[in-house]
MARTOR-728650 format. One line per field, with one value per residue (C-alpha): residue number from 1; residue in one letter; x, y, z. Coordinates in steps of 0.25 Angstrom, whole numbers. Each point is the difference from the previous one (the first is absolute). Layout:
<nuses>
seq NUM:...
type a:...
c1 X:...
c2 Y:...
c3 Z:...
</nuses>
This chain:
<nuses>
seq 1:2:3:4:5:6:7:8:9:10:11:12:13:14:15:16:17:18:19:20:21:22:23:24:25:26:27:28:29:30:31:32:33:34:35:36:37:38:39:40:41:42:43:44:45:46:47:48:49:50:51:52:53:54:55:56:57:58:59:60:61:62:63:64:65:66:67:68:69:70:71:72:73:74:75:76:77:78:79:80:81:82:83:84:85:86:87:88:89:90:91:92:93:94:95:96:97:98:99:100:101:102:103:104:105:106:107:108:109:110:111:112:113:114:115:116:117:118:119:120:121:122:123:124:125:126:127:128:129:130:131:132:133:134:135:136:137:138:139:140:141:142:143:144:145:146:147:148:149:150:151:152:153:154:155:156:157
type m:t:l:l:f:t:l:g:a:a:r:s:v:a:a:p:a:a:a:f:d:d:a:r:r:w:s:r:y:v:g:i:i:a:n:d:t:a:a:v:d:a:f:t:r:r:h:a:v:e:n:d:f:e:l:r:d:w:d:k:w:g:t:m:e:a:i:l:g:a:t:d:t:p:r:h:v:l:v:g:t:k:r:q:d:r:r:l:a:g:t:v:g:w:e:y:r:t:a:r:e:a:a:e:k:a:g:w:e:l:g:d:s:s:r:s:d:s:d:p:g:g:s:i:p:r:g:s:t:a:d:d:p:d:t:g:d:d:a:q:s:t:r:r:f:r:r:v:l:a:d:r:w:f:w:p:f
c1 312:7:-4:3:-1:-1:9:-11:-6:13:1:-13:6:6:9:5:12:-10:-10:9:6:-14:-3:11:-5:-12:5:10:3:-1:1:-2:-3:-2:1:13:10:9:-11:-2:16:-1:-10:4:14:-6:-8:9:-9:3:-7:0:-2:11:-7:2:-3:-14:-12:-9:-8:12:7:-13:0:15:-1:-13:8:12:-6:-8:-8:-16:-4:5:-5:2:-1:-2:-8:-7:-10:9:8:-13:-2:15:0:-14:5:14:-7:4:-9:-2:0:-1:12:-11:-4:13:4:-13:1:15:-1:10:-3:-2:9:1:1:0:15:8:14:4:-7:4:-6:-13:0:-7:-14:-8:-2:10:10:10:-5:-7:10:-11:-9:-3:-6:-5:12:7:-9:3:15:-2:-10:11:12:-8:-4:12:6:-12:-1:-14:4:-2:11
c2 75:13:5:14:5:15:4:2:-13:-7:8:-6:-15:-5:-8:7:-9:-13:4:4:-13:-6:7:-3:-14:3:15:2:14:5:16:12:13:15:15:1:-11:3:-5:-13:-3:2:-9:-10:0:0:-14:-5:1:-3:10:-6:14:11:12:15:13:-2:0:-12:1:2:-12:-11:5:-6:-11:-5:3:-7:-14:-11:-5:-3:8:13:3:11:0:12:8:11:5:6:-12:-8:12:-1:-15:2:12:-9:-13:-6:-9:4:-6:6:-4:-5:-10:-4:-4:-7:-8:-4:-2:12:7:15:8:14:8:14:0:7:-5:15:-2:-11:4:2:15:5:2:-11:7:11:2:-6:-14:1:2:-2:13:11:-7:11:8:-14:0:14:-1:-13:6:12:-10:-7:12:7:-2:4:13:3:-1:14:-1
c3 316:4:13:5:13:5:9:10:-2:0:15:3:0:13:-5:-15:-3:3:-9:-11:1:0:-13:-7:0:-8:-7:-11:6:13:3:8:-7:8:-5:10:-5:11:9:-7:-1:17:1:-9:8:15:-4:-9:-11:-16:-8:-15:-6:0:3:-8:5:-5:5:2:-13:-8:9:-3:-14:-2:7:-7:-13:5:5:-7:10:-2:12:8:12:10:16:5:12:-6:-10:-8:-1:-5:-11:-3:-4:-9:-7:-3:-4:13:9:14:14:14:11:5:-10:-4:15:0:-12:3:13:5:14:-1:10:7:-13:7:3:-10:-6:1:15:7:13:-7:4:-13:0:-9:-13:0:-12:8:3:-14:-12:-10:4:-9:-12:-6:2:-5:-13:-4:1:-9:-10:-2:-2:-11:-7:2:-13:-8:-8:4:16:6:11
</nuses>
């Protein structure tokens, strides 16, 4: 299995390093994605989590499509926290599990995900863009759409 966490889902796990070590027992590949690659890098360094996927300056959509094409596992599962994550997983052909579902099935404890890696004191309000780099899905989709079609002769912009 290929198991991929959104950054929000990885942040929601109380002991990320232990959860990732556990997941490696039954998954061939385990990783974290977000539209903000610097935030993923900071999270993996802070929690000593190894990400099996090299992130580029793509959005989550492009990254998941690339991972799907590059891995030969029979299952590809995205663990997320938002409705947009579920929609993304379905669109690119991945199974979807909420962080709560994954934690219950695997026996992981969920922790306080209201604190951001960029704000160790937790003073940024929950739901703000600084706390969650995956916001702005409409803007992200528009940028991705423009990138995909920019080379096409019929694209008007």
